mmCIF file of the protein (N, C-alpha, C, O) and its ligand, coordinates in Angstrom:
data_MODEL
# 
_entry.id   MODEL 
# 
loop_
_entity.id 
_entity.type 
_entity.pdbx_number_of_molecules 
1 polymer     1 
2 non-polymer 1 
# 
_entity_poly.entity_id                      1 
_entity_poly.type                           'polypeptide(L)' 
_entity_poly.nstd_linkage                   no 
_entity_poly.nstd_monomer                   no 
_entity_poly.pdbx_seq_one_letter_code       MNGRPADISGSNANTTIARTFATAGTFGYVCTLHAGMTGTVIVQ 
_entity_poly.pdbx_seq_one_letter_code_can   MNGRPADISGSNANTTIARTFATAGTFGYVCTLHAGMTGTVIVQ 
_entity_poly.pdbx_strand_id                 A 
# 
loop_
_entity_poly_seq.entity_id 
_entity_poly_seq.num 
_entity_poly_seq.mon_id 
_entity_poly_seq.hetero 
1 1  MET n 
1 2  ASN n 
1 3  GLY n 
1 4  ARG n 
1 5  PRO n 
1 6  ALA n 
1 7  ASP n 
1 8  ILE n 
1 9  SER n 
1 10 GLY n 
1 11 SER n 
1 12 ASN n 
1 13 ALA n 
1 14 ASN n 
1 15 THR n 
1 16 THR n 
1 17 ILE n 
1 18 ALA n 
1 19 ARG n 
1 20 THR n 
1 21 PHE n 
1 22 ALA n 
1 23 THR n 
1 24 ALA n 
1 25 GLY n 
1 26 THR n 
1 27 PHE n 
1 28 GLY n 
1 29 TYR n 
1 30 VAL n 
1 31 CYS n 
1 32 THR n 
1 33 LEU n 
1 34 HIS n 
1 35 ALA n 
1 36 GLY n 
1 37 MET n 
1 38 THR n 
1 39 GLY n 
1 40 THR n 
1 41 VAL n 
1 42 ILE n 
1 43 VAL n 
1 44 GLN n 
# 
loop_
_struct_asym.id 
_struct_asym.entity_id 
A 1 
B 2 
# 
loop_
_chem_comp.id 
_chem_comp.type 
_chem_comp.mon_nstd_flag 
ALA 'L-peptide linking' y 
ARG 'L-peptide linking' y 
ASN 'L-peptide linking' y 
ASP 'L-peptide linking' y 
CU  non-polymer         . 
CYS 'L-peptide linking' y 
GLN 'L-peptide linking' y 
GLY 'peptide linking'   y 
HIS 'L-peptide linking' y 
ILE 'L-peptide linking' y 
LEU 'L-peptide linking' y 
MET 'L-peptide linking' y 
PHE 'L-peptide linking' y 
PRO 'L-peptide linking' y 
SER 'L-peptide linking' y 
THR 'L-peptide linking' y 
TYR 'L-peptide linking' y 
VAL 'L-peptide linking' y 
# 
_pdbx_entity_nonpoly.entity_id   2 
_pdbx_entity_nonpoly.name        ? 
_pdbx_entity_nonpoly.comp_id     CU 
# 
_pdbx_nonpoly_scheme.asym_id         B 
_pdbx_nonpoly_scheme.entity_id       2 
_pdbx_nonpoly_scheme.mon_id          CU 
_pdbx_nonpoly_scheme.ndb_seq_num     1 
_pdbx_nonpoly_scheme.pdb_seq_num     101 
_pdbx_nonpoly_scheme.auth_seq_num    101 
_pdbx_nonpoly_scheme.pdb_mon_id      CU 
_pdbx_nonpoly_scheme.auth_mon_id     CU 
_pdbx_nonpoly_scheme.pdb_strand_id   A 
_pdbx_nonpoly_scheme.pdb_ins_code    . 
# 
loop_
_atom_site.group_PDB 
_atom_site.id 
_atom_site.type_symbol 
_atom_site.label_atom_id 
_atom_site.label_alt_id 
_atom_site.label_comp_id 
_atom_site.label_asym_id 
_atom_site.label_entity_id 
_atom_site.label_seq_id 
_atom_site.pdbx_PDB_ins_code 
_atom_site.Cartn_x 
_atom_site.Cartn_y 
_atom_site.Cartn_z 
_atom_site.occupancy 
_atom_site.B_iso_or_equiv 
_atom_site.pdbx_formal_charge 
_atom_site.auth_seq_id 
_atom_site.auth_comp_id 
_atom_site.auth_asym_id 
_atom_site.auth_atom_id 
_atom_site.pdbx_PDB_model_num 
ATOM   1   N  N  . MET A 1 1  ? 0.855  -1.197  0.000  1.00 0.00 ? 1   MET A N  1 
ATOM   2   C  CA . MET A 1 1  ? 0.000  0.000   0.000  1.00 0.00 ? 1   MET A CA 1 
ATOM   3   C  C  . MET A 1 1  ? 0.888  1.244   0.000  1.00 0.00 ? 1   MET A C  1 
ATOM   4   O  O  . MET A 1 1  ? 1.902  1.284   0.697  1.00 0.00 ? 1   MET A O  1 
ATOM   5   N  N  . ASN A 1 2  ? 0.524  2.220   -0.751 1.00 0.00 ? 2   ASN A N  1 
ATOM   6   C  CA . ASN A 1 2  ? 1.323  3.438   -0.883 1.00 0.00 ? 2   ASN A CA 1 
ATOM   7   C  C  . ASN A 1 2  ? 1.435  4.168   0.463  1.00 0.00 ? 2   ASN A C  1 
ATOM   8   O  O  . ASN A 1 2  ? 0.422  4.403   1.122  1.00 0.00 ? 2   ASN A O  1 
ATOM   9   N  N  . GLY A 1 3  ? 2.656  4.527   0.872  1.00 0.00 ? 3   GLY A N  1 
ATOM   10  C  CA . GLY A 1 3  ? 2.875  5.237   2.118  1.00 0.00 ? 3   GLY A CA 1 
ATOM   11  C  C  . GLY A 1 3  ? 2.978  4.348   3.327  1.00 0.00 ? 3   GLY A C  1 
ATOM   12  O  O  . GLY A 1 3  ? 3.168  4.827   4.445  1.00 0.00 ? 3   GLY A O  1 
ATOM   13  N  N  . ARG A 1 4  ? 2.855  3.061   3.111  1.00 0.00 ? 4   ARG A N  1 
ATOM   14  C  CA . ARG A 1 4  ? 2.907  2.112   4.224  1.00 0.00 ? 4   ARG A CA 1 
ATOM   15  C  C  . ARG A 1 4  ? 4.369  1.766   4.520  1.00 0.00 ? 4   ARG A C  1 
ATOM   16  O  O  . ARG A 1 4  ? 5.119  1.441   3.600  1.00 0.00 ? 4   ARG A O  1 
ATOM   17  N  N  . PRO A 1 5  ? 4.791  1.832   5.813  1.00 0.00 ? 5   PRO A N  1 
ATOM   18  C  CA . PRO A 1 5  ? 6.168  1.453   6.149  1.00 0.00 ? 5   PRO A CA 1 
ATOM   19  C  C  . PRO A 1 5  ? 6.417  -0.028  5.915  1.00 0.00 ? 5   PRO A C  1 
ATOM   20  O  O  . PRO A 1 5  ? 5.487  -0.820  5.761  1.00 0.00 ? 5   PRO A O  1 
ATOM   21  N  N  . ALA A 1 6  ? 7.687  -0.378  5.892  1.00 0.00 ? 6   ALA A N  1 
ATOM   22  C  CA . ALA A 1 6  ? 8.060  -1.775  5.710  1.00 0.00 ? 6   ALA A CA 1 
ATOM   23  C  C  . ALA A 1 6  ? 7.614  -2.610  6.903  1.00 0.00 ? 6   ALA A C  1 
ATOM   24  O  O  . ALA A 1 6  ? 7.472  -2.100  8.014  1.00 0.00 ? 6   ALA A O  1 
ATOM   25  N  N  . ASP A 1 7  ? 7.396  -3.887  6.661  1.00 0.00 ? 7   ASP A N  1 
ATOM   26  C  CA . ASP A 1 7  ? 7.058  -4.809  7.735  1.00 0.00 ? 7   ASP A CA 1 
ATOM   27  C  C  . ASP A 1 7  ? 8.190  -4.889  8.764  1.00 0.00 ? 7   ASP A C  1 
ATOM   28  O  O  . ASP A 1 7  ? 9.348  -4.625  8.441  1.00 0.00 ? 7   ASP A O  1 
ATOM   29  N  N  . ILE A 1 8  ? 7.851  -5.253  9.995  1.00 0.00 ? 8   ILE A N  1 
ATOM   30  C  CA . ILE A 1 8  ? 8.832  -5.494  11.045 1.00 0.00 ? 8   ILE A CA 1 
ATOM   31  C  C  . ILE A 1 8  ? 9.069  -6.997  11.089 1.00 0.00 ? 8   ILE A C  1 
ATOM   32  O  O  . ILE A 1 8  ? 8.151  -7.773  11.354 1.00 0.00 ? 8   ILE A O  1 
ATOM   33  N  N  . SER A 1 9  ? 10.293 -7.395  10.830 1.00 0.00 ? 9   SER A N  1 
ATOM   34  C  CA . SER A 1 9  ? 10.582 -8.819  10.730 1.00 0.00 ? 9   SER A CA 1 
ATOM   35  C  C  . SER A 1 9  ? 11.068 -9.376  12.059 1.00 0.00 ? 9   SER A C  1 
ATOM   36  O  O  . SER A 1 9  ? 11.469 -8.626  12.949 1.00 0.00 ? 9   SER A O  1 
ATOM   37  N  N  . GLY A 1 10 ? 11.030 -10.687 12.185 1.00 0.00 ? 10  GLY A N  1 
ATOM   38  C  CA . GLY A 1 10 ? 11.558 -11.360 13.358 1.00 0.00 ? 10  GLY A CA 1 
ATOM   39  C  C  . GLY A 1 10 ? 10.591 -11.363 14.515 1.00 0.00 ? 10  GLY A C  1 
ATOM   40  O  O  . GLY A 1 10 ? 9.432  -10.976 14.366 1.00 0.00 ? 10  GLY A O  1 
ATOM   41  N  N  . SER A 1 11 ? 11.064 -11.801 15.675 1.00 0.00 ? 11  SER A N  1 
ATOM   42  C  CA . SER A 1 11 ? 10.266 -11.846 16.883 1.00 0.00 ? 11  SER A CA 1 
ATOM   43  C  C  . SER A 1 11 ? 10.368 -10.501 17.593 1.00 0.00 ? 11  SER A C  1 
ATOM   44  O  O  . SER A 1 11 ? 11.467 -10.015 17.860 1.00 0.00 ? 11  SER A O  1 
ATOM   45  N  N  . ASN A 1 12 ? 9.223  -9.904  17.896 1.00 0.00 ? 12  ASN A N  1 
ATOM   46  C  CA . ASN A 1 12 ? 9.209  -8.548  18.445 1.00 0.00 ? 12  ASN A CA 1 
ATOM   47  C  C  . ASN A 1 12 ? 8.538  -8.484  19.810 1.00 0.00 ? 12  ASN A C  1 
ATOM   48  O  O  . ASN A 1 12 ? 8.046  -7.427  20.204 1.00 0.00 ? 12  ASN A O  1 
ATOM   49  N  N  . ALA A 1 13 ? 8.511  -9.598  20.540 1.00 0.00 ? 13  ALA A N  1 
ATOM   50  C  CA . ALA A 1 13 ? 7.862  -9.606  21.838 1.00 0.00 ? 13  ALA A CA 1 
ATOM   51  C  C  . ALA A 1 13 ? 8.597  -8.695  22.811 1.00 0.00 ? 13  ALA A C  1 
ATOM   52  O  O  . ALA A 1 13 ? 9.828  -8.680  22.852 1.00 0.00 ? 13  ALA A O  1 
ATOM   53  N  N  . ASN A 1 14 ? 7.836  -7.937  23.592 1.00 0.00 ? 14  ASN A N  1 
ATOM   54  C  CA . ASN A 1 14 ? 8.379  -7.089  24.656 1.00 0.00 ? 14  ASN A CA 1 
ATOM   55  C  C  . ASN A 1 14 ? 9.403  -6.079  24.151 1.00 0.00 ? 14  ASN A C  1 
ATOM   56  O  O  . ASN A 1 14 ? 10.391 -5.787  24.825 1.00 0.00 ? 14  ASN A O  1 
ATOM   57  N  N  . THR A 1 15 ? 9.152  -5.554  22.963 1.00 0.00 ? 15  THR A N  1 
ATOM   58  C  CA . THR A 1 15 ? 10.010 -4.507  22.445 1.00 0.00 ? 15  THR A CA 1 
ATOM   59  C  C  . THR A 1 15 ? 9.136  -3.350  21.974 1.00 0.00 ? 15  THR A C  1 
ATOM   60  O  O  . THR A 1 15 ? 7.934  -3.506  21.760 1.00 0.00 ? 15  THR A O  1 
ATOM   61  N  N  . THR A 1 16 ? 9.758  -2.200  21.819 1.00 0.00 ? 16  THR A N  1 
ATOM   62  C  CA . THR A 1 16 ? 9.075  -1.041  21.264 1.00 0.00 ? 16  THR A CA 1 
ATOM   63  C  C  . THR A 1 16 ? 9.740  -0.672  19.946 1.00 0.00 ? 16  THR A C  1 
ATOM   64  O  O  . THR A 1 16 ? 10.957 -0.494  19.878 1.00 0.00 ? 16  THR A O  1 
ATOM   65  N  N  . ILE A 1 17 ? 8.939  -0.559  18.913 1.00 0.00 ? 17  ILE A N  1 
ATOM   66  C  CA . ILE A 1 17 ? 9.466  -0.264  17.585 1.00 0.00 ? 17  ILE A CA 1 
ATOM   67  C  C  . ILE A 1 17 ? 8.664  0.893   17.006 1.00 0.00 ? 17  ILE A C  1 
ATOM   68  O  O  . ILE A 1 17 ? 7.433  0.867   17.010 1.00 0.00 ? 17  ILE A O  1 
ATOM   69  N  N  . ALA A 1 18 ? 9.360  1.902   16.509 1.00 0.00 ? 18  ALA A N  1 
ATOM   70  C  CA . ALA A 1 18 ? 8.693  3.061   15.920 1.00 0.00 ? 18  ALA A CA 1 
ATOM   71  C  C  . ALA A 1 18 ? 8.630  2.934   14.407 1.00 0.00 ? 18  ALA A C  1 
ATOM   72  O  O  . ALA A 1 18 ? 9.524  2.373   13.773 1.00 0.00 ? 18  ALA A O  1 
ATOM   73  N  N  . ARG A 1 19 ? 7.571  3.460   13.853 1.00 0.00 ? 19  ARG A N  1 
ATOM   74  C  CA . ARG A 1 19 ? 7.434  3.516   12.399 1.00 0.00 ? 19  ARG A CA 1 
ATOM   75  C  C  . ARG A 1 19 ? 6.864  4.883   12.032 1.00 0.00 ? 19  ARG A C  1 
ATOM   76  O  O  . ARG A 1 19 ? 5.968  5.396   12.701 1.00 0.00 ? 19  ARG A O  1 
ATOM   77  N  N  . THR A 1 20 ? 7.397  5.460   10.962 1.00 0.00 ? 20  THR A N  1 
ATOM   78  C  CA . THR A 1 20 ? 6.878  6.720   10.449 1.00 0.00 ? 20  THR A CA 1 
ATOM   79  C  C  . THR A 1 20 ? 6.094  6.455   9.169  1.00 0.00 ? 20  THR A C  1 
ATOM   80  O  O  . THR A 1 20 ? 6.593  5.829   8.234  1.00 0.00 ? 20  THR A O  1 
ATOM   81  N  N  . PHE A 1 21 ? 4.857  6.946   9.149  1.00 0.00 ? 21  PHE A N  1 
ATOM   82  C  CA . PHE A 1 21 ? 4.011  6.782   7.967  1.00 0.00 ? 21  PHE A CA 1 
ATOM   83  C  C  . PHE A 1 21 ? 4.146  8.024   7.101  1.00 0.00 ? 21  PHE A C  1 
ATOM   84  O  O  . PHE A 1 21 ? 3.955  9.146   7.570  1.00 0.00 ? 21  PHE A O  1 
ATOM   85  N  N  . ALA A 1 22 ? 4.474  7.816   5.843  1.00 0.00 ? 22  ALA A N  1 
ATOM   86  C  CA . ALA A 1 22 ? 4.817  8.935   4.952  1.00 0.00 ? 22  ALA A CA 1 
ATOM   87  C  C  . ALA A 1 22 ? 3.584  9.690   4.465  1.00 0.00 ? 22  ALA A C  1 
ATOM   88  O  O  . ALA A 1 22 ? 3.668  10.872  4.131  1.00 0.00 ? 22  ALA A O  1 
ATOM   89  N  N  . THR A 1 23 ? 2.464  9.022   4.424  1.00 0.00 ? 23  THR A N  1 
ATOM   90  C  CA . THR A 1 23 ? 1.270  9.648   3.871  1.00 0.00 ? 23  THR A CA 1 
ATOM   91  C  C  . THR A 1 23 ? 0.068  9.349   4.741  1.00 0.00 ? 23  THR A C  1 
ATOM   92  O  O  . THR A 1 23 ? 0.037  8.349   5.458  1.00 0.00 ? 23  THR A O  1 
ATOM   93  N  N  . ALA A 1 24 ? -0.923 10.225  4.671  1.00 0.00 ? 24  ALA A N  1 
ATOM   94  C  CA . ALA A 1 24 ? -2.168 9.990   5.389  1.00 0.00 ? 24  ALA A CA 1 
ATOM   95  C  C  . ALA A 1 24 ? -2.915 8.818   4.763  1.00 0.00 ? 24  ALA A C  1 
ATOM   96  O  O  . ALA A 1 24 ? -2.778 8.530   3.574  1.00 0.00 ? 24  ALA A O  1 
ATOM   97  N  N  . GLY A 1 25 ? -3.698 8.160   5.585  1.00 0.00 ? 25  GLY A N  1 
ATOM   98  C  CA . GLY A 1 25 ? -4.491 7.044   5.076  1.00 0.00 ? 25  GLY A CA 1 
ATOM   99  C  C  . GLY A 1 25 ? -4.800 6.070   6.187  1.00 0.00 ? 25  GLY A C  1 
ATOM   100 O  O  . GLY A 1 25 ? -4.436 6.297   7.341  1.00 0.00 ? 25  GLY A O  1 
ATOM   101 N  N  . THR A 1 26 ? -5.454 5.013   5.853  1.00 0.00 ? 26  THR A N  1 
ATOM   102 C  CA . THR A 1 26 ? -5.802 3.939   6.783  1.00 0.00 ? 26  THR A CA 1 
ATOM   103 C  C  . THR A 1 26 ? -5.033 2.694   6.380  1.00 0.00 ? 26  THR A C  1 
ATOM   104 O  O  . THR A 1 26 ? -5.134 2.228   5.246  1.00 0.00 ? 26  THR A O  1 
ATOM   105 N  N  . PHE A 1 27 ? -4.265 2.161   7.319  1.00 0.00 ? 27  PHE A N  1 
ATOM   106 C  CA . PHE A 1 27 ? -3.345 1.076   7.028  1.00 0.00 ? 27  PHE A CA 1 
ATOM   107 C  C  . PHE A 1 27 ? -3.644 -0.112  7.949  1.00 0.00 ? 27  PHE A C  1 
ATOM   108 O  O  . PHE A 1 27 ? -3.507 -0.015  9.168  1.00 0.00 ? 27  PHE A O  1 
ATOM   109 N  N  . GLY A 1 28 ? -4.041 -1.196  7.366  1.00 0.00 ? 28  GLY A N  1 
ATOM   110 C  CA . GLY A 1 28 ? -4.264 -2.413  8.138  1.00 0.00 ? 28  GLY A CA 1 
ATOM   111 C  C  . GLY A 1 28 ? -2.953 -3.140  8.367  1.00 0.00 ? 28  GLY A C  1 
ATOM   112 O  O  . GLY A 1 28 ? -2.035 -3.066  7.550  1.00 0.00 ? 28  GLY A O  1 
ATOM   113 N  N  . TYR A 1 29 ? -2.875 -3.846  9.491  1.00 0.00 ? 29  TYR A N  1 
ATOM   114 C  CA . TYR A 1 29 ? -1.682 -4.669  9.721  1.00 0.00 ? 29  TYR A CA 1 
ATOM   115 C  C  . TYR A 1 29 ? -2.082 -5.980  10.370 1.00 0.00 ? 29  TYR A C  1 
ATOM   116 O  O  . TYR A 1 29 ? -3.175 -6.119  10.920 1.00 0.00 ? 29  TYR A O  1 
ATOM   117 N  N  . VAL A 1 30 ? -1.164 -6.944  10.292 1.00 0.00 ? 30  VAL A N  1 
ATOM   118 C  CA . VAL A 1 30 ? -1.394 -8.282  10.824 1.00 0.00 ? 30  VAL A CA 1 
ATOM   119 C  C  . VAL A 1 30 ? -0.282 -8.608  11.799 1.00 0.00 ? 30  VAL A C  1 
ATOM   120 O  O  . VAL A 1 30 ? 0.889  -8.408  11.476 1.00 0.00 ? 30  VAL A O  1 
ATOM   121 N  N  . CYS A 1 31 ? -0.613 -9.108  12.989 1.00 0.00 ? 31  CYS A N  1 
ATOM   122 C  CA . CYS A 1 31 ? 0.370  -9.569  13.966 1.00 0.00 ? 31  CYS A CA 1 
ATOM   123 C  C  . CYS A 1 31 ? 0.796  -10.978 13.596 1.00 0.00 ? 31  CYS A C  1 
ATOM   124 O  O  . CYS A 1 31 ? -0.022 -11.897 13.542 1.00 0.00 ? 31  CYS A O  1 
ATOM   125 N  N  . THR A 1 32 ? 2.103  -11.137 13.340 1.00 0.00 ? 32  THR A N  1 
ATOM   126 C  CA . THR A 1 32 ? 2.582  -12.456 12.946 1.00 0.00 ? 32  THR A CA 1 
ATOM   127 C  C  . THR A 1 32 ? 2.848  -13.351 14.150 1.00 0.00 ? 32  THR A C  1 
ATOM   128 O  O  . THR A 1 32 ? 3.109  -14.543 13.987 1.00 0.00 ? 32  THR A O  1 
ATOM   129 N  N  . LEU A 1 33 ? 2.784  -12.782 15.372 1.00 0.00 ? 33  LEU A N  1 
ATOM   130 C  CA . LEU A 1 33 ? 2.990  -13.593 16.572 1.00 0.00 ? 33  LEU A CA 1 
ATOM   131 C  C  . LEU A 1 33 ? 1.715  -14.308 17.000 1.00 0.00 ? 33  LEU A C  1 
ATOM   132 O  O  . LEU A 1 33 ? 1.765  -15.394 17.579 1.00 0.00 ? 33  LEU A O  1 
ATOM   133 N  N  . HIS A 1 34 ? 0.583  -13.698 16.714 1.00 0.00 ? 34  HIS A N  1 
ATOM   134 C  CA . HIS A 1 34 ? -0.694 -14.230 17.176 1.00 0.00 ? 34  HIS A CA 1 
ATOM   135 C  C  . HIS A 1 34 ? -1.637 -14.379 15.990 1.00 0.00 ? 34  HIS A C  1 
ATOM   136 O  O  . HIS A 1 34 ? -2.033 -13.388 15.377 1.00 0.00 ? 34  HIS A O  1 
ATOM   137 N  N  . ALA A 1 35 ? -1.990 -15.597 15.675 1.00 0.00 ? 35  ALA A N  1 
ATOM   138 C  CA . ALA A 1 35 ? -2.894 -15.837 14.559 1.00 0.00 ? 35  ALA A CA 1 
ATOM   139 C  C  . ALA A 1 35 ? -4.222 -15.129 14.802 1.00 0.00 ? 35  ALA A C  1 
ATOM   140 O  O  . ALA A 1 35 ? -4.804 -15.251 15.879 1.00 0.00 ? 35  ALA A O  1 
ATOM   141 N  N  . GLY A 1 36 ? -4.694 -14.399 13.817 1.00 0.00 ? 36  GLY A N  1 
ATOM   142 C  CA . GLY A 1 36 ? -5.982 -13.738 13.905 1.00 0.00 ? 36  GLY A CA 1 
ATOM   143 C  C  . GLY A 1 36 ? -5.945 -12.361 14.533 1.00 0.00 ? 36  GLY A C  1 
ATOM   144 O  O  . GLY A 1 36 ? -6.973 -11.686 14.581 1.00 0.00 ? 36  GLY A O  1 
ATOM   145 N  N  . MET A 1 37 ? -4.760 -11.911 15.029 1.00 0.00 ? 37  MET A N  1 
ATOM   146 C  CA . MET A 1 37 ? -4.672 -10.580 15.619 1.00 0.00 ? 37  MET A CA 1 
ATOM   147 C  C  . MET A 1 37 ? -4.339 -9.567  14.511 1.00 0.00 ? 37  MET A C  1 
ATOM   148 O  O  . MET A 1 37 ? -3.319 -9.685  13.831 1.00 0.00 ? 37  MET A O  1 
ATOM   149 N  N  . THR A 1 38 ? -5.203 -8.591  14.351 1.00 0.00 ? 38  THR A N  1 
ATOM   150 C  CA . THR A 1 38 ? -4.980 -7.559  13.356 1.00 0.00 ? 38  THR A CA 1 
ATOM   151 C  C  . THR A 1 38 ? -5.262 -6.191  13.975 1.00 0.00 ? 38  THR A C  1 
ATOM   152 O  O  . THR A 1 38 ? -5.838 -6.095  15.059 1.00 0.00 ? 38  THR A O  1 
ATOM   153 N  N  . GLY A 1 39 ? -4.854 -5.148  13.280 1.00 0.00 ? 39  GLY A N  1 
ATOM   154 C  CA . GLY A 1 39 ? -5.110 -3.801  13.751 1.00 0.00 ? 39  GLY A CA 1 
ATOM   155 C  C  . GLY A 1 39 ? -5.130 -2.835  12.580 1.00 0.00 ? 39  GLY A C  1 
ATOM   156 O  O  . GLY A 1 39 ? -4.870 -3.201  11.434 1.00 0.00 ? 39  GLY A O  1 
ATOM   157 N  N  . THR A 1 40 ? -5.445 -1.594  12.906 1.00 0.00 ? 40  THR A N  1 
ATOM   158 C  CA . THR A 1 40 ? -5.503 -0.553  11.890 1.00 0.00 ? 40  THR A CA 1 
ATOM   159 C  C  . THR A 1 40 ? -4.835 0.702   12.428 1.00 0.00 ? 40  THR A C  1 
ATOM   160 O  O  . THR A 1 40 ? -5.086 1.115   13.560 1.00 0.00 ? 40  THR A O  1 
ATOM   161 N  N  . VAL A 1 41 ? -3.981 1.305   11.608 1.00 0.00 ? 41  VAL A N  1 
ATOM   162 C  CA . VAL A 1 41 ? -3.388 2.603   11.925 1.00 0.00 ? 41  VAL A CA 1 
ATOM   163 C  C  . VAL A 1 41 ? -4.048 3.635   11.031 1.00 0.00 ? 41  VAL A C  1 
ATOM   164 O  O  . VAL A 1 41 ? -4.079 3.480   9.810  1.00 0.00 ? 41  VAL A O  1 
ATOM   165 N  N  . ILE A 1 42 ? -4.579 4.695   11.641 1.00 0.00 ? 42  ILE A N  1 
ATOM   166 C  CA . ILE A 1 42 ? -5.188 5.780   10.885 1.00 0.00 ? 42  ILE A CA 1 
ATOM   167 C  C  . ILE A 1 42 ? -4.258 6.986   10.971 1.00 0.00 ? 42  ILE A C  1 
ATOM   168 O  O  . ILE A 1 42 ? -4.032 7.534   12.050 1.00 0.00 ? 42  ILE A O  1 
ATOM   169 N  N  . VAL A 1 43 ? -3.725 7.390   9.829  1.00 0.00 ? 43  VAL A N  1 
ATOM   170 C  CA . VAL A 1 43 ? -2.809 8.531   9.743  1.00 0.00 ? 43  VAL A CA 1 
ATOM   171 C  C  . VAL A 1 43 ? -3.572 9.703   9.158  1.00 0.00 ? 43  VAL A C  1 
ATOM   172 O  O  . VAL A 1 43 ? -4.114 9.615   8.057  1.00 0.00 ? 43  VAL A O  1 
ATOM   173 N  N  . GLN A 1 44 ? -3.613 10.819  9.911  1.00 0.00 ? 44  GLN A N  1 
ATOM   174 C  CA . GLN A 1 44 ? -4.396 11.982  9.465  1.00 0.00 ? 44  GLN A CA 1 
ATOM   175 C  C  . GLN A 1 44 ? -3.489 13.146  9.111  1.00 0.00 ? 44  GLN A C  1 
ATOM   176 O  O  . GLN A 1 44 ? -3.972 14.207  8.716  1.00 0.00 ? 44  GLN A O  1 
HETATM 177 CU CU . CU  B 2 .  ? -0.275 -10.168 18.506 1.00 0.00 2 101 CU  A CU 1 
# 
């Protein structure tokens, strides 16, 4: 998706990772640690 940051690879448990979104929009994401866990980032 245009303006969407790159995926975060590897195991990310108990860490904090920042991402900058280049453009406004609604961006869905999928948690690869937990099957069925998804979220949405809304950039205004
Ligand atoms: Cu998860």
